[in-house]
A tleap script that builds the chain and sets N, CA, C and O, in Angstrom:
source leaprc.protein.ff14SB
mol = sequence {
  NMET GLU ILE LEU THR PHE ASP LYS LEU PRO
  GLU ALA ILE SER LYS LEU LEU GLU LYS VAL
  ASN HIE ILE GLU ALA LEU LEU ALA GLY GLN
  GLN GLN GLN GLN PRO GLY GLN ASP ASP LEU
  PHE THR ILE THR GLN ALA ALA LYS PHE LEU
  ASN LEU ALA VAL PRO THR LEU TYR SER LYS
  VAL SER ARG LYS GLU ILE PRO VAL ASN LYS
  GLN GLY LYS ARG LEU TYR PHE TYR LYS SER
  GLU LEU GLU GLU TRP ILE LYS ARG GLY ARG
  LYS HIE THR PHE SER GLU LEU ARG GLU ASN
  ILE GLN LEU PRO ARG LYS ASN PHE SER SER
  ARG ARG CLYS
}
set mol.1.N position { 27.486 20.542 -19.799 }
set mol.1.CA position { 26.403 22.183 -19.745 }
set mol.1.C position { 26.692 23.542 -20.290 }
set mol.1.O position { 27.860 23.916 -20.394 }
set mol.2.N position { 26.231 23.891 -20.452 }
set mol.2.CA position { 26.045 25.679 -20.869 }
set mol.2.C position { 26.545 26.732 -20.402 }
set mol.2.O position { 25.835 27.121 -19.475 }
set mol.3.N position { 27.520 27.478 -20.593 }
set mol.3.CA position { 27.858 28.219 -19.857 }
set mol.3.C position { 26.927 29.608 -19.560 }
set mol.3.O position { 26.618 30.144 -20.625 }
set mol.4.N position { 26.537 30.141 -18.662 }
set mol.4.CA position { 25.619 31.382 -18.992 }
set mol.4.C position { 26.424 32.940 -18.913 }
set mol.4.O position { 27.309 33.491 -18.258 }
set mol.5.N position { 25.703 33.163 -19.775 }
set mol.5.CA position { 26.464 34.693 -19.711 }
set mol.5.C position { 25.378 35.359 -19.190 }
set mol.5.O position { 24.226 34.926 -19.181 }
set mol.6.N position { 25.870 36.736 -18.624 }
set mol.6.CA position { 24.891 37.446 -18.338 }
set mol.6.C position { 23.451 37.909 -19.596 }
set mol.6.O position { 22.268 37.945 -19.257 }
set mol.7.N position { 23.785 38.107 -20.523 }
set mol.7.CA position { 22.834 38.184 -21.617 }
set mol.7.C position { 21.885 37.026 -21.768 }
set mol.7.O position { 20.753 37.191 -22.223 }
set mol.8.N position { 22.499 35.459 -21.257 }
set mol.8.CA position { 21.457 34.767 -21.186 }
set mol.8.C position { 20.561 34.423 -19.845 }
set mol.8.O position { 19.553 33.735 -19.684 }
set mol.9.N position { 21.242 35.077 -19.105 }
set mol.9.CA position { 20.395 34.888 -17.764 }
set mol.9.C position { 18.467 35.243 -18.006 }
set mol.9.O position { 17.618 34.376 -17.794 }
set mol.10.N position { 18.329 35.839 -18.202 }
set mol.10.CA position { 16.704 35.933 -18.305 }
set mol.10.C position { 15.829 34.449 -19.250 }
set mol.10.O position { 14.838 33.881 -18.791 }
set mol.11.N position { 16.406 34.129 -20.415 }
set mol.11.CA position { 16.369 33.020 -20.647 }
set mol.11.C position { 16.130 31.550 -19.563 }
set mol.11.O position { 15.212 30.744 -19.416 }
set mol.12.N position { 17.411 31.730 -18.985 }
set mol.12.CA position { 17.894 30.583 -18.053 }
set mol.12.C position { 16.885 30.396 -17.082 }
set mol.12.O position { 16.517 29.251 -16.818 }
set mol.13.N position { 16.419 31.318 -16.552 }
set mol.13.CA position { 15.835 31.992 -15.173 }
set mol.13.C position { 14.676 31.521 -15.764 }
set mol.13.O position { 14.388 30.570 -15.037 }
set mol.14.N position { 13.584 31.607 -16.877 }
set mol.14.CA position { 12.288 31.289 -17.243 }
set mol.14.C position { 12.370 29.688 -17.421 }
set mol.14.O position { 11.469 28.940 -17.043 }
set mol.15.N position { 13.512 29.270 -18.016 }
set mol.15.CA position { 13.223 27.914 -18.209 }
set mol.15.C position { 13.348 26.928 -16.589 }
set mol.15.O position { 12.771 25.856 -16.408 }
set mol.16.N position { 14.144 27.555 -15.681 }
set mol.16.CA position { 14.313 27.076 -14.729 }
set mol.16.C position { 12.706 27.659 -13.797 }
set mol.16.O position { 12.540 27.013 -12.762 }
set mol.17.N position { 11.996 28.357 -13.972 }
set mol.17.CA position { 10.616 28.416 -13.560 }
set mol.17.C position { 9.812 27.743 -13.934 }
set mol.17.O position { 8.836 27.440 -13.247 }
set mol.18.N position { 10.099 27.158 -15.627 }
set mol.18.CA position { 9.146 26.305 -15.655 }
set mol.18.C position { 9.406 24.926 -15.272 }
set mol.18.O position { 8.591 24.005 -15.313 }
set mol.19.N position { 10.470 24.877 -14.942 }
set mol.19.CA position { 10.685 22.860 -14.594 }
set mol.19.C position { 10.299 23.153 -13.133 }
set mol.19.O position { 9.629 22.172 -12.809 }
set mol.20.N position { 10.389 24.208 -11.806 }
set mol.20.CA position { 10.267 23.959 -10.578 }
set mol.20.C position { 8.436 23.744 -10.804 }
set mol.20.O position { 7.948 22.840 -10.127 }
set mol.21.N position { 7.739 24.321 -11.464 }
set mol.21.CA position { 6.496 25.035 -11.769 }
set mol.21.C position { 5.969 23.329 -12.281 }
set mol.21.O position { 4.922 22.859 -11.835 }
set mol.22.N position { 6.833 22.570 -13.223 }
set mol.22.CA position { 6.112 21.424 -13.467 }
set mol.22.C position { 6.645 20.252 -11.874 }
set mol.22.O position { 5.902 19.435 -11.330 }
set mol.23.N position { 7.792 20.498 -11.569 }
set mol.23.CA position { 8.135 19.802 -10.249 }
set mol.23.C position { 6.928 20.011 -9.246 }
set mol.23.O position { 6.713 19.087 -8.461 }
set mol.24.N position { 6.210 21.007 -9.198 }
set mol.24.CA position { 5.339 21.557 -8.040 }
set mol.24.C position { 4.229 20.803 -8.690 }
set mol.24.O position { 3.480 20.238 -7.893 }
set mol.25.N position { 4.021 20.700 -9.637 }
set mol.25.CA position { 2.438 20.301 -10.435 }
set mol.25.C position { 2.409 18.535 -9.809 }
set mol.25.O position { 1.617 17.967 -9.057 }
set mol.26.N position { 3.556 18.089 -10.463 }
set mol.26.CA position { 3.623 16.708 -9.833 }
set mol.26.C position { 3.375 16.571 -8.630 }
set mol.26.O position { 2.817 15.529 -8.284 }
set mol.27.N position { 3.665 17.431 -7.782 }
set mol.27.CA position { 4.215 16.694 -6.403 }
set mol.27.C position { 2.492 16.959 -5.970 }
set mol.27.O position { 1.865 16.050 -5.426 }
set mol.28.N position { 1.912 18.156 -6.249 }
set mol.28.CA position { 0.513 18.254 -6.198 }
set mol.28.C position { -0.298 17.247 -6.539 }
set mol.28.O position { -1.347 17.051 -5.925 }
set mol.29.N position { 0.069 16.541 -7.491 }
set mol.29.CA position { -0.582 15.146 -7.902 }
set mol.29.C position { -0.459 14.063 -6.816 }
set mol.29.O position { -1.486 13.515 -6.416 }
set mol.30.N position { 0.347 13.839 -6.484 }
set mol.30.CA position { 1.100 12.781 -5.671 }
set mol.30.C position { 0.301 13.049 -4.026 }
set mol.30.O position { 0.085 12.159 -3.204 }
set mol.31.N position { -0.028 14.491 -3.874 }
set mol.31.CA position { -0.400 14.882 -2.462 }
set mol.31.C position { -1.524 14.498 -2.434 }
set mol.31.O position { -1.906 13.942 -1.404 }
set mol.32.N position { -2.470 14.667 -3.591 }
set mol.32.CA position { -3.916 14.459 -4.008 }
set mol.32.C position { -4.216 12.928 -3.745 }
set mol.32.O position { -5.277 12.677 -3.173 }
set mol.33.N position { -3.319 11.793 -4.136 }
set mol.33.CA position { -3.620 10.780 -4.104 }
set mol.33.C position { -2.958 10.058 -2.804 }
set mol.33.O position { -2.907 8.829 -2.853 }
set mol.34.N position { -2.707 10.377 -2.235 }
set mol.34.CA position { -1.884 9.691 -0.834 }
set mol.34.C position { -3.111 9.809 0.181 }
set mol.34.O position { -3.467 8.858 0.877 }
set mol.35.N position { -3.750 11.119 0.203 }
set mol.35.CA position { -4.485 10.994 1.433 }
set mol.35.C position { -5.907 9.814 1.256 }
set mol.35.O position { -6.526 9.709 2.315 }
set mol.36.N position { -6.383 9.086 0.274 }
set mol.36.CA position { -6.887 8.372 0.135 }
set mol.36.C position { -6.609 7.284 0.461 }
set mol.36.O position { -7.566 6.580 0.784 }
set mol.37.N position { -5.506 6.793 0.513 }
set mol.37.CA position { -5.224 5.567 1.607 }
set mol.37.C position { -5.706 5.395 2.960 }
set mol.37.O position { -6.077 4.289 3.353 }
set mol.38.N position { -5.721 6.362 3.651 }
set mol.38.CA position { -6.091 6.868 4.825 }
set mol.38.C position { -7.755 7.064 5.166 }
set mol.38.O position { -8.182 7.711 6.123 }
set mol.39.N position { -8.384 6.529 4.406 }
set mol.39.CA position { -9.889 6.881 4.006 }
set mol.39.C position { -10.545 6.123 5.471 }
set mol.39.O position { -10.245 4.935 5.591 }
set mol.40.N position { -11.242 6.613 6.362 }
set mol.40.CA position { -11.838 6.328 7.205 }
set mol.40.C position { -13.059 5.550 7.264 }
set mol.40.O position { -14.055 6.267 7.178 }
set mol.41.N position { -13.357 4.043 7.410 }
set mol.41.CA position { -14.679 3.395 7.111 }
set mol.41.C position { -15.495 3.198 8.186 }
set mol.41.O position { -15.078 3.285 9.341 }
set mol.42.N position { -16.702 2.922 7.882 }
set mol.42.CA position { -17.780 2.813 9.331 }
set mol.42.C position { -17.894 1.390 9.108 }
set mol.42.O position { -17.105 1.001 8.246 }
set mol.43.N position { -18.468 0.680 9.502 }
set mol.43.CA position { -18.456 -0.722 9.613 }
set mol.43.C position { -19.308 -1.379 8.538 }
set mol.43.O position { -19.316 -2.522 8.082 }
set mol.44.N position { -19.997 -0.331 8.291 }
set mol.44.CA position { -20.583 -0.850 6.768 }
set mol.44.C position { -20.108 -0.766 5.801 }
set mol.44.O position { -20.399 -1.530 4.881 }
set mol.45.N position { -19.085 0.338 5.673 }
set mol.45.CA position { -18.481 0.634 4.703 }
set mol.45.C position { -17.122 -0.260 4.591 }
set mol.45.O position { -16.538 -0.359 3.512 }
set mol.46.N position { -16.627 -0.944 5.843 }
set mol.46.CA position { -15.889 -1.630 5.756 }
set mol.46.C position { -16.199 -3.203 5.512 }
set mol.46.O position { -15.325 -3.935 5.048 }
set mol.47.N position { -17.212 -3.580 5.775 }
set mol.47.CA position { -17.724 -4.774 5.522 }
set mol.47.C position { -18.109 -4.649 3.583 }
set mol.47.O position { -17.772 -5.483 2.743 }
set mol.48.N position { -18.771 -3.542 3.370 }
set mol.48.CA position { -18.472 -2.941 1.708 }
set mol.48.C position { -17.255 -3.654 1.184 }
set mol.48.O position { -17.411 -4.794 0.748 }
set mol.49.N position { -15.965 -3.064 1.179 }
set mol.49.CA position { -14.590 -2.781 0.794 }
set mol.49.C position { -14.455 -4.155 0.789 }
set mol.49.O position { -14.491 -4.818 -0.248 }
set mol.50.N position { -14.251 -4.775 2.268 }
set mol.50.CA position { -13.688 -6.668 2.276 }
set mol.50.C position { -14.731 -7.587 1.544 }
set mol.50.O position { -14.400 -8.694 1.118 }
set mol.51.N position { -16.386 -6.937 1.377 }
set mol.51.CA position { -17.335 -8.149 0.645 }
set mol.51.C position { -17.310 -9.135 1.730 }
set mol.51.O position { -17.009 -10.316 1.556 }
set mol.52.N position { -17.700 -8.513 3.073 }
set mol.52.CA position { -18.000 -9.609 4.120 }
set mol.52.C position { -19.472 -8.992 4.476 }
set mol.52.O position { -19.533 -7.800 4.172 }
set mol.53.N position { -20.477 -9.432 4.955 }
set mol.53.CA position { -21.837 -9.206 5.966 }
set mol.53.C position { -21.073 -8.532 6.919 }
set mol.53.O position { -19.874 -8.735 7.111 }
set mol.54.N position { -21.952 -7.520 7.669 }
set mol.54.CA position { -21.400 -6.849 8.850 }
set mol.54.C position { -21.509 -7.935 9.877 }
set mol.54.O position { -20.761 -7.691 10.824 }
set mol.55.N position { -22.110 -8.932 10.004 }
set mol.55.CA position { -22.730 -9.319 11.439 }
set mol.55.C position { -20.896 -10.563 11.388 }
set mol.55.O position { -20.113 -10.862 12.290 }
set mol.56.N position { -20.913 -10.810 10.362 }
set mol.56.CA position { -19.104 -11.582 9.911 }
set mol.56.C position { -17.969 -10.795 10.477 }
set mol.56.O position { -16.967 -11.274 11.007 }
set mol.57.N position { -18.353 -9.014 10.232 }
set mol.57.CA position { -17.041 -8.746 10.480 }
set mol.57.C position { -16.909 -8.035 11.812 }
set mol.57.O position { -15.855 -7.546 12.221 }
set mol.58.N position { -18.466 -8.014 12.671 }
set mol.58.CA position { -18.358 -7.477 13.922 }
set mol.58.C position { -18.118 -9.201 14.843 }
set mol.58.O position { -18.078 -9.346 16.065 }
set mol.59.N position { -18.016 -10.097 13.981 }
set mol.59.CA position { -17.384 -11.487 15.023 }
set mol.59.C position { -15.958 -11.324 14.930 }
set mol.59.O position { -15.152 -11.648 15.803 }
set mol.60.N position { -15.546 -10.499 13.171 }
set mol.60.CA position { -14.267 -10.734 13.547 }
set mol.60.C position { -13.654 -9.687 14.417 }
set mol.60.O position { -12.618 -10.000 15.003 }
set mol.61.N position { -14.133 -8.510 14.582 }
set mol.61.CA position { -13.503 -7.698 15.468 }
set mol.61.C position { -13.608 -8.080 17.002 }
set mol.61.O position { -12.713 -7.650 17.729 }
set mol.62.N position { -14.808 -8.993 17.672 }
set mol.62.CA position { -14.815 -9.173 18.699 }
set mol.62.C position { -14.081 -10.512 18.571 }
set mol.62.O position { -14.570 -11.316 19.365 }
set mol.63.N position { -13.068 -11.042 17.842 }
set mol.63.CA position { -12.239 -12.256 17.798 }
set mol.63.C position { -11.146 -11.546 17.972 }
set mol.63.O position { -10.149 -12.199 18.280 }
set mol.64.N position { -11.032 -10.423 17.869 }
set mol.64.CA position { -9.497 -9.468 17.263 }
set mol.64.C position { -8.642 -9.890 16.258 }
set mol.64.O position { -7.465 -9.567 16.103 }
set mol.65.N position { -9.298 -10.612 15.608 }
set mol.65.CA position { -8.627 -10.798 14.580 }
set mol.65.C position { -8.188 -9.886 13.141 }
set mol.65.O position { -7.299 -10.089 12.313 }
set mol.66.N position { -9.230 -8.801 13.250 }
set mol.66.CA position { -9.272 -7.515 12.348 }
set mol.66.C position { -8.675 -6.180 13.013 }
set mol.66.O position { -9.167 -5.798 14.075 }
set mol.67.N position { -7.797 -5.578 12.513 }
set mol.67.CA position { -7.289 -3.690 13.058 }
set mol.67.C position { -8.550 -3.235 13.021 }
set mol.67.O position { -9.235 -3.401 12.012 }
set mol.68.N position { -8.923 -2.734 13.891 }
set mol.68.CA position { -10.233 -1.573 14.282 }
set mol.68.C position { -9.678 -0.613 15.363 }
set mol.68.O position { -8.684 -0.830 16.056 }
set mol.69.N position { -10.580 0.630 15.405 }
set mol.69.CA position { -10.621 1.539 16.020 }
set mol.69.C position { -11.790 1.885 16.686 }
set mol.69.O position { -12.783 1.898 15.959 }
set mol.70.N position { -12.008 2.233 18.110 }
set mol.70.CA position { -13.418 2.018 18.570 }
set mol.70.C position { -13.671 3.500 19.105 }
set mol.70.O position { -12.718 3.758 19.841 }
set mol.71.N position { -14.393 4.392 19.060 }
set mol.71.CA position { -14.672 5.564 19.722 }
set mol.71.C position { -16.488 5.715 20.081 }
set mol.71.O position { -17.582 5.852 19.533 }
set mol.72.N position { -15.674 5.539 21.708 }
set mol.72.CA position { -17.490 5.150 22.009 }
set mol.72.C position { -17.902 3.868 21.622 }
set mol.72.O position { -17.179 2.877 21.517 }
set mol.73.N position { -19.072 3.944 21.422 }
set mol.73.CA position { -19.812 2.609 20.779 }
set mol.73.C position { -19.261 2.220 19.378 }
set mol.73.O position { -19.343 1.069 18.950 }
set mol.74.N position { -18.836 2.992 18.860 }
set mol.74.CA position { -18.878 3.138 16.970 }
set mol.74.C position { -18.070 2.222 16.778 }
set mol.74.O position { -17.883 1.601 17.824 }
set mol.75.N position { -17.136 1.595 15.400 }
set mol.75.CA position { -16.355 1.287 15.321 }
set mol.75.C position { -15.838 1.832 13.946 }
set mol.75.O position { -16.539 2.042 12.956 }
set mol.76.N position { -14.311 2.049 14.073 }
set mol.76.CA position { -13.957 2.760 12.888 }
set mol.76.C position { -12.627 2.115 12.427 }
set mol.76.O position { -11.726 1.765 13.189 }
set mol.77.N position { -12.620 1.979 10.764 }
set mol.77.CA position { -11.387 0.812 10.047 }
set mol.77.C position { -10.876 1.563 9.056 }
set mol.77.O position { -11.440 2.013 8.059 }
set mol.78.N position { -9.265 1.703 9.572 }
set mol.78.CA position { -8.642 2.585 8.367 }
set mol.78.C position { -8.438 1.747 7.130 }
set mol.78.O position { -8.143 0.559 7.265 }
set mol.79.N position { -8.568 2.256 5.990 }
set mol.79.CA position { -8.513 1.351 4.435 }
set mol.79.C position { -6.920 0.889 4.686 }
set mol.79.O position { -6.825 -0.336 4.602 }
set mol.80.N position { -5.774 1.485 4.944 }
set mol.80.CA position { -4.692 1.258 4.904 }
set mol.80.C position { -4.397 0.149 5.654 }
set mol.80.O position { -3.772 -0.782 5.147 }
set mol.81.N position { -4.843 0.118 7.036 }
set mol.81.CA position { -4.743 -1.115 7.789 }
set mol.81.C position { -5.488 -2.323 7.380 }
set mol.81.O position { -4.951 -3.372 7.734 }
set mol.82.N position { -6.873 -2.463 6.554 }
set mol.82.CA position { -7.841 -3.681 6.101 }
set mol.82.C position { -6.893 -3.910 4.757 }
set mol.82.O position { -6.528 -5.014 4.353 }
set mol.83.N position { -6.693 -3.111 4.377 }
set mol.83.CA position { -5.629 -3.545 2.781 }
set mol.83.C position { -4.271 -4.505 3.187 }
set mol.83.O position { -3.914 -5.488 2.538 }
set mol.84.N position { -3.438 -3.854 4.717 }
set mol.84.CA position { -2.543 -4.517 5.190 }
set mol.84.C position { -3.025 -5.594 5.536 }
set mol.84.O position { -2.394 -6.575 5.144 }
set mol.85.N position { -3.965 -5.793 6.163 }
set mol.85.CA position { -4.362 -7.141 6.933 }
set mol.85.C position { -4.939 -8.356 5.924 }
set mol.85.O position { -4.976 -9.554 6.201 }
set mol.86.N position { -5.290 -7.846 4.931 }
set mol.86.CA position { -5.564 -8.723 3.487 }
set mol.86.C position { -4.425 -9.515 3.165 }
set mol.86.O position { -4.338 -10.723 2.945 }
set mol.87.N position { -3.100 -8.124 3.187 }
set mol.87.CA position { -2.034 -8.942 2.350 }
set mol.87.C position { -1.414 -9.949 3.338 }
set mol.87.O position { -0.649 -10.856 3.011 }
set mol.88.N position { -1.813 -9.695 4.512 }
set mol.88.CA position { -0.944 -10.707 5.781 }
set mol.88.C position { -1.278 -11.695 5.680 }
set mol.88.O position { -0.495 -12.616 5.911 }
set mol.89.N position { -3.001 -12.014 5.166 }
set mol.89.CA position { -3.292 -13.573 4.879 }
set mol.89.C position { -3.143 -14.003 3.738 }
set mol.89.O position { -3.958 -14.836 3.340 }
set mol.90.N position { -2.112 -13.592 2.904 }
set mol.90.CA position { -1.644 -14.432 1.601 }
set mol.90.C position { -1.293 -15.702 2.094 }
set mol.90.O position { -0.932 -15.839 3.263 }
set mol.91.N position { -1.371 -16.710 1.249 }
set mol.91.CA position { -0.934 -17.808 1.549 }
set mol.91.C position { 0.350 -17.984 0.505 }
set mol.91.O position { 0.254 -17.672 -0.682 }
set mol.92.N position { 1.499 -18.495 1.066 }
set mol.92.CA position { 2.590 -18.711 0.289 }
set mol.92.C position { 2.216 -20.175 -0.590 }
set mol.92.O position { 1.453 -21.087 -0.271 }
set mol.93.N position { 3.035 -20.011 -1.765 }
set mol.93.CA position { 3.513 -21.003 -2.390 }
set mol.93.C position { 4.270 -22.485 -2.258 }
set mol.93.O position { 5.411 -22.338 -1.819 }
set mol.94.N position { 4.091 -23.200 -2.396 }
set mol.94.CA position { 5.175 -24.460 -1.763 }
set mol.94.C position { 6.496 -23.687 -2.451 }
set mol.94.O position { 7.280 -23.447 -1.533 }
set mol.95.N position { 6.984 -23.249 -3.626 }
set mol.95.CA position { 8.306 -22.830 -3.904 }
set mol.95.C position { 8.558 -21.606 -3.068 }
set mol.95.O position { 9.745 -21.281 -3.119 }
set mol.96.N position { 7.764 -20.768 -2.259 }
set mol.96.CA position { 8.412 -19.447 -1.528 }
set mol.96.C position { 8.648 -20.353 -0.113 }
set mol.96.O position { 9.760 -20.302 0.412 }
set mol.97.N position { 7.276 -21.418 0.666 }
set mol.97.CA position { 7.900 -22.182 1.570 }
set mol.97.C position { 9.133 -22.869 1.608 }
set mol.97.O position { 9.708 -22.835 2.696 }
set mol.98.N position { 9.752 -23.563 0.572 }
set mol.98.CA position { 10.697 -24.276 0.453 }
set mol.98.C position { 11.751 -23.348 0.730 }
set mol.98.O position { 12.570 -23.609 1.611 }
set mol.99.N position { 11.838 -21.839 -0.221 }
set mol.99.CA position { 12.839 -21.116 0.058 }
set mol.99.C position { 12.968 -20.374 1.183 }
set mol.99.O position { 14.090 -19.932 1.430 }
set mol.100.N position { 11.819 -20.070 2.130 }
set mol.100.CA position { 12.136 -19.653 3.606 }
set mol.100.C position { 12.429 -20.775 4.435 }
set mol.100.O position { 12.884 -20.533 5.553 }
set mol.101.N position { 12.253 -21.956 4.091 }
set mol.101.CA position { 13.156 -23.186 5.247 }
set mol.101.C position { 14.376 -23.407 4.757 }
set mol.101.O position { 15.371 -23.727 5.408 }
set mol.102.N position { 14.258 -23.156 3.075 }
set mol.102.CA position { 15.640 -23.753 2.538 }
set mol.102.C position { 15.612 -25.453 2.894 }
set mol.102.O position { 16.309 -25.977 3.763 }
set mol.103.N position { 14.621 -26.181 1.994 }
set mol.103.CA position { 14.364 -27.577 1.895 }
set mol.103.C position { 15.575 -28.031 1.105 }
set mol.103.O position { 16.235 -27.115 0.615 }
set mol.104.N position { 15.914 -29.030 0.929 }
set mol.104.CA position { 16.834 -29.431 0.403 }
set mol.104.C position { 16.052 -29.943 -0.781 }
set mol.104.O position { 14.872 -30.252 -0.614 }
set mol.105.N position { 16.725 -30.076 -2.184 }
set mol.105.CA position { 15.555 -30.623 -3.526 }
set mol.105.C position { 16.122 -32.038 -3.078 }
set mol.105.O position { 17.221 -32.311 -2.595 }
set mol.106.N position { 15.102 -32.809 -3.368 }
set mol.106.CA position { 15.706 -34.344 -3.581 }
set mol.106.C position { 15.965 -34.596 -5.114 }
set mol.106.O position { 15.296 -34.167 -6.055 }
set mol.107.N position { 16.717 -35.128 -5.139 }
set mol.107.CA position { 17.375 -35.697 -6.296 }
set mol.107.C position { 17.073 -36.914 -6.915 }
set mol.107.O position { 17.905 -37.820 -6.859 }
set mol.108.N position { 16.072 -37.064 -7.462 }
set mol.108.CA position { 15.550 -38.116 -7.839 }
set mol.108.C position { 16.109 -39.286 -8.786 }
set mol.108.O position { 15.671 -40.432 -8.892 }
set mol.109.N position { 17.072 -38.757 -9.372 }
set mol.109.CA position { 18.102 -39.244 -10.420 }
set mol.109.C position { 19.304 -40.556 -9.658 }
set mol.109.O position { 19.694 -41.610 -10.159 }
set mol.110.N position { 19.599 -39.990 -8.415 }
set mol.110.CA position { 20.429 -40.661 -8.011 }
set mol.110.C position { 19.688 -41.844 -6.938 }
set mol.110.O position { 20.437 -42.167 -6.016 }
set mol.111.N position { 18.230 -42.569 -6.941 }
set mol.111.CA position { 17.847 -43.638 -6.388 }
set mol.111.C position { 18.511 -44.880 -6.344 }
set mol.111.O position { 18.966 -45.318 -7.400 }
set mol.112.N position { 18.668 -45.633 -5.119 }
set mol.112.CA position { 18.844 -46.551 -5.524 }
set mol.112.C position { 18.364 -47.560 -6.187 }
set mol.112.O position { 17.142 -47.587 -6.041 }
set mol.113.N position { 18.884 -48.704 -7.083 }
set mol.113.CA position { 17.810 -49.851 -7.352 }
set mol.113.C position { 18.192 -51.066 -6.534 }
set mol.113.O position { 17.502 -52.084 -6.581 }
savepdb mol mol.pdb
quit
């Protein structure tokens, strides 16, 4: 680390301000991206986002299969909740299932003759 003297103080402050401005710009960019995660969808927008027909989405709502918010007679869906719902529906591979339940692997080389 460089030793600061009184003569180098203005230059050091200038560099520090540049770095702070750069950090602020990066943080401002992140804040603009995050609000998009909580977009609020109507039933039509949610159906389009999920690539489902509106009646199909209504039936999923009535069977309580999908996260929904109701205000009066209107249904609203948060994009982040829909994305999470999609992720929860992921099917595990055989190897993932084996790891989760820790099945012993069969050793086929030690078969009886």
